[in-house]
VOVOMAR-428170 format. One record per residue: x, y, z of N, C-alpha, C, O, CB in turn. Coordinates in steps of 0.1 Angstrom, whole numbers, plus 5000, padded with zeros to 4 digits. Each point is the difference from the previous one (the first is absolute). Last residue first. Glycine has a CB too. Layout:
N
XYZXYZXYZXYZXYZ
...
! end
This chain:
420
493850885250501050105002500650084989500950095003499449775013
495649824994500150144994501150075007499850105007497849934987
500749495010500550175013499750064995499350085006502449925006
497849674959499250005006499850095016499150045007501049764976
503550144984498350104990499350005014499650105005499749784963
504949875037500150185000498450054999499450105005503349924981
497649505008499950085016500350105000499650065010500749815002
499849924944498150035001500550095019499550105005498549574977
506050264997499550104997498550005002499350105000502749924986
500849695034500350064997499450134996499850105008501349724993
498249774985499749945012500250195006498950065001502249585000
500450284958498849985002499550025014499150085001501249794979
504250065010499850134995498249985001499750105006502949964977
499549545030499950165012499750124995499550095006502249845006
497749694958499350005007500350085013499050035008500549794979
503350164983498750114991498949945010499050075000501749954969
503449775040500350125004498750104991500150125000502949825005
497549574994499750045012500550194998499950065011500549645004
499350104942498549985010500349985014499049975007499949904975
504650194993499350084992498449995011499350095005502349854966
502249755033500550115006498750164998499850095008503249764985
496349674987499750015014500550195009499550075008500949594990
500650214955498450034998500150025018499950115005498749704968
505850125015499750174994498250015003499550115003502649894973
499749535026500750105006499250155006499350045009502549834975
498049794983498850015012500750105013499550065010499449644984
503350314963498350065001499149985013499150075005500949874971
504749855018500250185004498650044999499650095008502849964981
498049555004500349985011499950165005499550055010502049704987
498150074959498950005007500250065013499150085005500349744982
504550144984498950124997499050035013499850105007500349834966
504949865036498249944996499150135001499750085009500349645005
504950244994499750004983498849945000499549944991502950044999
499850215052499949864998499549964989499549895001500450095018
500950444984501249935008499749865001500949925001499550275013
496050074975501049984985501249985008500950014991498050164988
497949865051499649874995501050024984500249914993496850055022
503650425018500049855010499649864988500649895001498050265026
500750334956501349964997500549825012500849914998499850444993
494749875012500449994983501449904997500149894994498950395003
499749885048499049894995500849944989500649904999497250225007
504150295012500149905003499649854994500749914997499450275018
498050194970501250034997500749865004500249914991499650365011
496849885019499149894985501650044996500249905006496350144985
503850165048499149875002499949944989500149885000498750205015
502150394984501349895003499849825006500849915001500350355006
495350104982501149944989500949955002500449924992499250195000
497249985042499749944991500949924985500149894995498450275018
502350225021500549875010499149894988500749904999499250205035
499750314954501650034999500149855004500749924994500150375014
495049834994500149984985502149965001500649934992496750314997
500649945049499849884999499949964989499449905000500050105016
501950404990500649955009499449825000500749915003499850375011
497450024963500750044991501149885013500549904994498650434987
497149805035499449924990501749994991499949904992496850205007
503050165043499749885002499849914986500149885001498950225021
501550384971501149925000500449865008501149954999499350274994
495049994994501349994991501249935000500549914993498850265005
495850005018500849855008500649984987499649924992498749945028
498350474977501650015004500349905011500250005012499850254983
495549754984500050015014501750085008500350045011497749704985
500850114957498850075005500050055016499450095006499349764975
504849844993499750185000498950085002499950124997501649864991
498749555026501050055003500150164996499950095007501049674993
495749944978499950075016501350085009499950105008498549704993
500649994955500350115000500050075017500250115006499049874966
500249555005501850075005499950145001501050065000500649774986
494749805011500150125013501150054997500550075009498449835012
500549764946499150105000499150105010499050074999501449774987
503849865010499650064984499050145008500150125002499749594977
501349925049500250095005500250094987500450115003500349775019
497349734966499350065013500450135004499150095001500649705006
502449934958498750064991499250065017499150084999500649704972
504150005034500850114995498450104994499950124998503149714994
497149715036500050105005500850184991500550105005499349655018
499749834957498650045004500050105010499150085001500249704994
504350074983499450064993498850045002499450094994501849814997
501549825033501050185003498350104988499450105002505249814995
495449615002499350065017500850154999499750105007500349625013
500749984938498650065009499850055011499050065003500349814990
504649964980500050145005498850015006499950095008501550004977
499149465000501550075007499650135008500250025012501449904967
496149934982499649935013500750025009499350055009500049804982
501550334973499150085004499449925016499450045010500150064961
504149694997500550135010498950045007500250005012501650104974
497149504987500650005012500650115009500150005012500149834977
498150294967498949965010500449955012499650055010499349924972
504450104986499550135001498949985010500050085009500850004968
500849545000501150025013500250155005500950045006500549774984
495750014971499549945010501250075016499650045011499249704968
501150364965500050125021499449905010499450055009499750244983
501549504966501650035000499950105011501050045007499849914966
495449815011500449955011501350025001500749925006497849944994
497550494984500849974997500649865011499650015012500450274975
497150045020500950094993500649924989500550054990500050095032
495749695004499950174995501050094987499850084990499749915038
500949575001498649964992500250144990500250014988497749845033
505350085014500149944993499049984983500249964988500949995038
498050305012501450084991499849924990499450034989502750055026
495349725021499450094993501150094987499650044989498849945036
503249675005499149944990499350104986500050004988499449835035
503150305016500949994993499649954987500550024989500749985030
496450145020500550094992500849974994500550104995499050025015
497449675026500449954987500550104987499649974989498849875020
501050185043499849904995499949944990499949874999499750185014
501050364999500949945007499749874999501049945002499350225011
496950134967501450035000501049935003501049994993498350175010
496349835009499749884988501550024992500449924992496550115003
502250245045499649845004500549904986500449884999497050225020
501850394974501349965008500549885004501149974999498450195007
496049984980500750054987501749945003500749944992497450325003
498549775041500049854992500850054988500649894997496950005010
502450445026500349945002500249814995500749915004498750335008
499150214977501049984994500849895007501249964996498650274996
496350035017500049994986501149964992500250014988498450145017
500249955045499249974993500049944985499249914996500350255020
503350125008500449845004498949914997500249885001501250195017
497850394974501349984992500149815000499949914992501650395017
495649965023499349984988501149944989499549914992498950305016
503449945032498949854998499349964992499549894998500450125018
502750404987500849885001499149904996500049934989501450155030
496550354982500549974989500849844998499949934991500150345009
497949865044499549974990500449974984499649914993499350205025
503950085016499649865003499349984997500149885000500450095011
500150484979501349884993499749865005500349914992501950275009
494750175016500249954983501349915000500049884997499250364991
500249875050498849965001500149964983499949894994498850265030
504350124996500349895003498849894993500449894996501150235026
497850344978501249984987500649855001500549944990500350325012
494850085019500649845005501049974985499549954990497749935028
502250634990499449894999500849875003501249985002497550144983
502450385015500249955014499149874996499649955011500750295007
501050064951499250035005499449905014498949995005501250134971
503849814998500050175000498950045005500150115005501049924977
499249535006500850015012500050185001499950055011501949694985
495550064969499349955013501250015009499749945010498349884981
503250304969498650085001499649955016499650085008499549904962
504749805009500250125005498750095002500250105007501949864982
497249624998500250035015500850124998499750085010500449695001
497950164948499049985014500950005011499750085009498449774981
504550174971499450125001498850045017499950095008500549854960
502449625022500650105000499350165004500150075010501249744973
496749785000500350045016500750095003499650085009500449734996
499150114950498950025004499950065017499450095006500049714974
504550004997500050134989498450045012500250095008500949824956
499849695044501250065003499750154996500150095009501549694987
496149904988499450015011500650065007499550045010499549804989
502450034959498850105000499349995014498850025000500649954973
504749765024500350144995498650094997500150125000502149784989
497549655025500650075012500650154994500350095007500549645005
496849944958499150075014501050095009499750105006498549664996
504250064958498450054996499150055015499450115002500449694974
504350045022500050125007498850054991499550114999503249935010
498149474997499950055014499650184996499250065007502949725007
498749994946498849965002500150085017499350105001500449634980
504450274997498850064994498550015004499350104997502149844991
502849815033499450155004498850064988499150065003503549995010
499449514982498650035009499950125004499050045005500849775004
502750104958498949914998499350015012498850005001502349844984
503350375014499050044991498849974999499250094999502349934993
501849745031499350155004499050024994498949975002502850135003
500449554976499249975009499550095009498949985005502149864990
502250254969498149954994499849985013499650105005500049764969
504750275033499350084997498649965000499150055008502750024983
500849615015499750105011499150085000499050015007502749974997
500649804961498749915005499750045016499349935008501449854975
503050504991499049944992498449915004498850024996503649974994
501950055027499550125002498849994996499050005007502850094992
500749574991499349955015499550185004499250025009502949715003
499950254949498849844998499350045016498850015003502949734980
502350475008499050094993499049925004499250055007501850084972
503049755052500050024985498550065000499450015010502349784979
501650205050499549924999499749974985500849924995498850135028
502850315004500349885003499449894991500849914997499650195025
497750374972501949975003500649865003501049984994498950245016
495249844983500350044989502249994999500949954993496050245009
500849735036499649924993500650004984500549914993497750105025
501550315012501149915007499649854995500349905006500050265017
497050254969500750055001501549934998501050044995497050085015
497149754995500550024988501650044998500649964990497050095008
500649865042500149884994500250054988500949934995497949935017
500950535016501249914998500049884995501149964996499550135020
495650254985500649984990501149885007499849894995499650364992
497949925048499149954985500849904994499949885002499150344992
503650125032500249885001498849924998500249885002501650185012
498650404967501249864998500249885007500749914996500450254999
494950115007500050004989501449945001500049884996498350304997
501749925047498149975000500349954982500249875000497950385021
505050074994500849895006498349924998499450114997503350005025
496650314958501149924994500349935006500549924992500350194999
495650085034500049954983500649944994499649904996499850235002
502050085045498749935003500049904985500549894998498050355020
503950164982500649895002499549874996500249934991500550205023
496650184981500850004990501249925000500549944990498650265007
497849985042498949994992501449894983499649894997497950445015
504149975025499949905006499549884986500749904996498850255032
502050314964500849975008499649845005501049925001499550345005
496649954960501249974999501249965010500849914996498350214989
496549985033500049904988500950004993500149884998498250135001
501250265037500649895005499949934989500949914999498650115024
499550424966501749954999500249905006501249954999499750245002
494650114994500449844999501149934998500149894996498250124997
501850485012498549945009499949835002500149925010498250314977
505050014982500050105013499049865011500349925009499450444976
499449684969501549925000500649955016500449895004500350274971
495450155015499449874997501449905003500149915008497750184972
503250365009499149985016499849915001500849955008498050194995
503449934958500650055010500049895018500749935008498650344974
497649864977500549815000501250065010499649955011500149884957
498150585028498949895004500849875003500049945010497950174974
504650224993499950005016499149955009500149995012500750174982
499649834954501349925010499950025013500349915008501250144976
493549884988500950135003501749935005500049895005497450305006
497249744968501149915007501450104997500350064990498549665004
496650394994499849985017501849924999500649995011495849934998
501150074953500550124998500350055014500150135001498849904976
499149515008501650044995500750175003501150044997498249774980
495850085039501049995006501350014995500850075006497849845004
498450224964500150105015500849925005501150055001496750075005
500849654957501350134997500050065016501050025005498450074964
499049445015499550085009501350074998501149965001497149925016
501649814956498850074993499350105016498950065001500449674975
504750015022500150084991499150064995500050084991501549825007
499049745037500450115003499750144990499550105005502249735006
496549724979499450105010500650125007499350095005499749714998
503049934966499150104991499250055011499750125000500149774977
503549755027500550194999498950094998500050125003502049844983
497949545011499550065015500650145001500050085010500049685004
500749974947498350005002499750065011498950045003500649764987
504950204993499150094994498249975005499050074999503049944979
501649715039500050105005499650134996500050105007501149775000
498549654977499650025013500050145001498950055001502049745008
501750094956498250014997499350025015499250095002500849724976
504850085028499850134992498750064996499750115003502249814988
499249645026500350095012499150134996499050065005503649845000
498349764965498649995006499950125007499150084999500849685003
504250164974498850094992499149985014499950115006500249824961
503749845047500050164997498750084997499450095006502849854985
497349575010500150045015500450154997499250085004501549685008
499749974951498650025004499850075014499050065002500649744984
504850124997499450104992498650025006499750115003501749834977
501049695040500450095001499550164993499950105007501549694997
497449774982499649995014500750175007499250075006500849594996
500950234952498850005003499850025013499650125002500049754981
505050065010498950084991499050045004500050115006500649804983
501849715022499450025009500250154997500150065010500249735004
500649804953500950095008498850055009499049944997503250144986
496849784962500249955014501050095012500550114996499349654990
496450324971501550025004499749945015499150015009501950224975
495049834989500849984995501649985004500849954991497350154999
497749875036500049884993501050064986500049914991497349975021
502950385029500749815003499449944986500649904995499050045038
498750514966501450014998500949835003500949944993498650365016
495649834998500550044986501449945000500249904994498550335003
499649725046499849924991500449984984500349914994498350125023
502450305019500749865004499549934990500849934995499450085030
497550434970501549964995500649875003500549944991499850295012
495549825012500050014982501649975002500549894998497450344990
500649795056499949874994500250034982500549914993497750005030
502350475001500949905007500049884990500949974992498550105035
497350204973501150074991500949935005501050024992498450225003
496849705025500049974985501350054992500249974988497250065015
502350015043500149874998499950004989500849924994498750005023
500050534992501349945007499749864997501049994993499650195026
495950014976500749994990501749985001500849964992497050185001
499149835046499149864986501550064987500749924994494950105009
504650265038500349865002500049904984500849944994498150115034
498950384977501350034997500849824999500449944990499550355026
495949784993500050024985501449984998500549944991497650215005
500349875050500149884998500450004984500749904997497550035025
501850494999501449925001499749854995501049934995499950215027
495750164974501450044991500649895003500349914992500150345010
496049735024499749924989501450074985500249964989496350005022
503550135035500149885005499849944983500549894995498450145036
502250464991499150014985501049814998501149984995498650414991
500249905056499049924998499849974990498949974997500350085016
503750245008499250064992499249934997499050054994502250065000
502849715024499850115011498550104995499750095008503549914999
498949644962499849905011499050155011498949995003504249774993
499750404969498149964995499549875009499049954997501350114973
504450125043499250124995498449954993498950065003503750084991
500549505011499650075017499350114996498849995004503349965011
499349884946499149915007499650025012498849985005502149884984
502950374987498550055000498949915002498850044999502050104986
503649805027499550145004498749984997499050005008502850144987
500349504989499849965012499050135006498949995005503549864997
499250194956498849935004500149965012498949965004500649984977
504050295007499450045000498849945001499350075007502250044986
502349645014499950135008498950044995499149955007503150114997
498249664965499649925008500050095014499049985007501849804977
501550394978498449984996499349945014499050065004501549864967
503750175033500250124992497749945001499050045006504950014973
499349655025500050025011499350094998499149975009502749945000
498949904953499149985008500050025016499249935006500649964975
503350274990499050054999499049975003499150085001501749974989
503249795020500050165002498850044999499450075008502649984984
499849534994499150005013500050165004499750035012501149704997
500950104952498850024999498950025016498950035003501849834970
504150055012500050094996498250065003499650125001502949804981
499549645023500550065013499350144998499550055009503049824995
497149824959498750015010500350045013499150005008499849834981
504450024981499850124996498650075003499650114996502049814989
501049655037500550144994499250104995500050115006501749784989
497349695019499050045005500950204996499650115001499149605021
503049844972499150014990498850125007498850004997501749714993
503350105027500550084994499050094990500150104994501849755011
498849965047499449954990500050114987499650115002499149755015
502850125029500549864996499249984988499749894996500949995027
499850515011498649905001500349864989499449905002498650355001
506050075007498749985013499149904997499949905006500050315000
502849964956500449835007499650015015500249905007502150044977
495550394989500049864994500549915006499449895002500750194981
500550425035499149915000499449874996499249945007501050244996
503550074986499949925015499149935004500049895005501050255002
499250084951500949885001499949945011499849885001501650204987
496850365006498849884992501149895003499449915007499050214967
501850345042500949915006499449864997499949915008501050265009
498450294965501250025007500549835005501249955000497950345010
496749834975500550014987501749965002500749944992497250265001
498849765045500149884986500850034992500849914997497350065002
501050435030501149915006499649844994500849925006499550265019
497250184953501550055003500749895002500849954992498850255018
496149754993500149974989501650074997500649974990496549995004
500750145050500349824998500449974984500549894998497550035022
501050524992501449965005500449835000501049935000498650305014
495949974971501450004990501150005006501049994993498050144994
497349755033499749924988501150044993500749924993496950075006
501650255044500749874997500249944991501049955001498450035012
498350414983501249995005500949935000501250004995497950095012
495949934988501049984990501350005000500649934992498050125000
498749895047500549894990500350004987500349914993498750005018
500650485017500349905010500549864988501149964996497050155028
498550234963501650064998500449875009499349914997500850425001
495949555007500550024989501450014994500749924994497450165010
500050005040500149874997500349964987500649894999498250085017
499750444995501749985009500449904993501050004993498750065031
495950054963500850034992501749985005501049984993496950174998
498349695033500149924991501050074990500749934994497049975012
501550325035500449905003500249924985501149954999497850085027
498850314972501050064998500849885003500849984991498650265015
496349754990500149954989501850064997500650014990496349975001
500849975055500249894994500450014980500449914994497750005029
500350455003501449985006500749864992501149994994498050135033
496650104963501550124994501149915007501250024996497850295005
496649495013500649944985501550074996501049944995496550044995
500849985063500350124988500449884989500849925000500450335016
499149595024498450015002499750094987498850014997501149985032
504449654976499650125000498750035000499249914996502550114994
500349524999499950045019499450175001499250025009503449805000
498549874949498949975004500050125015499050065003500949634984
504050254989498950064993498850025004499450104996501649824991
502949875031499550155009499250024991499350095004502550035010
500649514969498949955010499150145008498949995006502849774998
502050294960498649954995499249985013498850045000502049834977
503350265028499250075000498249944994498850035002503750124997
502749644999498349955008499050125003499149965007502049835008
502850294957500450015018499149935009499950025012501050204986
499449684954499450145004500050075014499250085005499549854978
503349614999500150124985499350165006500350114995499149664982
501349765047500050155010500250084989500650105002500449855022
497649564961500050055015499750135003498950045004502549804999
500850064955498950045000499150025013499350095002501149824976
504049905016499850165001498950074999499850125005501949884987
498449525008501150035015499950194995499650085009503049634996
495849994966498450025010500850095009499550095007498949644994
504050134959499350114998499350035011499450115000500649864979
502749625016500650145007498950125000499950075009502649884982
495349665001500949995014501050185003500050095008500649544986
496950184962499150075008500650035018499650075008498449794974
505349954984499750144993498950055011500350115006500149834966
500249615035501150055002499650185001499850075010501649684977
495649954995499950025017501150085005499950085009499149694995
501150094948498950135003500150005018500250115006497649854970
505249715006500350114999499250135002500550115003500749754987
497049705019501650025008499950154995499350095006502649654993
495550094970499250045014500850025010499750105007498649794989
503849944969499450144993499550015015500750045008498649954961
502149615035501350114997499150115002499950065010501949834972
495449755017500150075012501250094998500050105007498949725008
498650234940500449855006500350045016499950125003501349764972
495150234988501150115004500749835011499449895003499150494998
497549584971500750134990501449995009501050024993496650174999
499749555029500050004990500550034991500449914992498650065017
499550205026501249895007500149914991500349895005499450125018
497050334970501350065002500849895002501150024995498350195013
496949654989499950094983501549965007500749904998497050364989
500049705049500249884995500649994987500549904995497750045017
500050515008501249895009500549884991501249994996497550055029
497650264969500749954986501449955009500949944995498150264982
497749945052499049894989501350004985500049924991496450195016
504450135031500049875008499749934986500549894997498550165031
501150404964501149974999500149875002500749944992499950245014
495550024999500449964984501450015004500350044989498050074992
499349895060499549934994500949974985500349894997497550185018
502850335013500749885002499549874991500849964993499650135030
497050354974501449974997500749924997500449984989499350125019
496549825008499950014984501450024997500749944992497050145005
501450005047499749854999500250014985501149954998497149975023
501950484996501349954999499949834995500849934994500050275026
495550094979500550054994501449884997500449954989498250315020
498149705029499449944984501150054987500149934990496950115019
504250075036500249854997499449964988500349904993499750065030
499250514993501349964997500349894999501049994993499450165015
495049955002500250054982501949984996500549974989497150285014
500749605041499849894985499550084988499649954990499649855023
502350445030500949845001499649924986500749934993499250025037
497650444979501050044997501349884997500849984991498050245022
496749695007500150074985501350014997500549914992497750225010
501449785042499849904994499950034988500849934993498549965023
500550485011501449944999500249874992501049984994499350115028
495550154983501350064990500849925001500449944990499550285010
496149515013500750085003500950084988500449964989499249895033
498149744974499050065014500350134996499250074993501049765029
500749804938500350085009499450135007499650104995501949794995
496249674983500650154997500450065012499250035009499450014973
499149565014501249984999500750134995501250014995498249755002
496250205007500249945017501750034996500750065009497149685000
499050304959500550155005500750015013500350105007497849984981
500849544987501250094989499950055015500949985008498950084959
496149765042501249944996501650025004500849975010497650024974
! end
């Protein structure tokens, strides 16, 4: 009986390995969320969300998006040179960012309308460096099929995050624990993933300036098109945080942050693990002329069965669920979740197969679509704020996201079916 439950294919086994680690890693913060919402106020979560939103904009293009190219070369020596190139770009960006923040610190504070974030601005370059490196190492370990190490790294990251957030939260008020946990968790996760590279000295010796320049030229479309695309996507995804912080208040930002965090965490358990294995498998099938479209459809159908019921529960009962788990003061965050559910639903699916434009060299159109999407999302939020109605802003934001992501998914699937 138990043998029937075991995954039959390597693809399924790899997804299960990553999902097991990711599930544990995501379950830990979720399990302590009811404690965190009683240690930290909505304003604290709002400050934390603003810090993450500002950081994520720079993380989105920290390595020139060369991390996506790590999977593509046939030769590992070329791949390690792409990683080295990405790390060099990430370091240069982090250094430049520190100088920029030092020079324009007060102007940034006035723009975000939150003086409490003042000292934390100087930590943004550090977490950009750590997260950019983590993304590069994740793709390289994925290429090497080191799925167990990837799973362990996510668990380490989660354990450190929770330990720091809880530990500091019990002894100090404010968002210090939330932000410190984010910084330290990225550092320790990197240490785990770095070992697979350090143990392969011959591969490290193949890194050269000449080869890095060759890889930079070969995959130039990633910084030219993928980096602006990622920047726009990240910026537009965080538009509610930026505008609510500037024109409403930190409490609303906190409600929005918790509403998306609680839903995204379990969704990314499945989508993140599936995407990692899918990226490796679809690349192999596409290069060998296999049925990459069939793999994509099969994966999406499987994912649909897994999340239909949870989404119905969210749409019907989210405010009551949030009030029960996190305290009645967080009920409004549940209302936000209800409104955002259609958008979150499509984010889940599109995230899983979002590697397709990179695989098929369709970065130009992907960038154009992201420009349109960003404009529409900005208009959605500003329309709601014009009428001084946060719920209207979220509803328009959710509807816009659902429609644009639905088109994106259709475009990607149609393209890979035709083998363009």
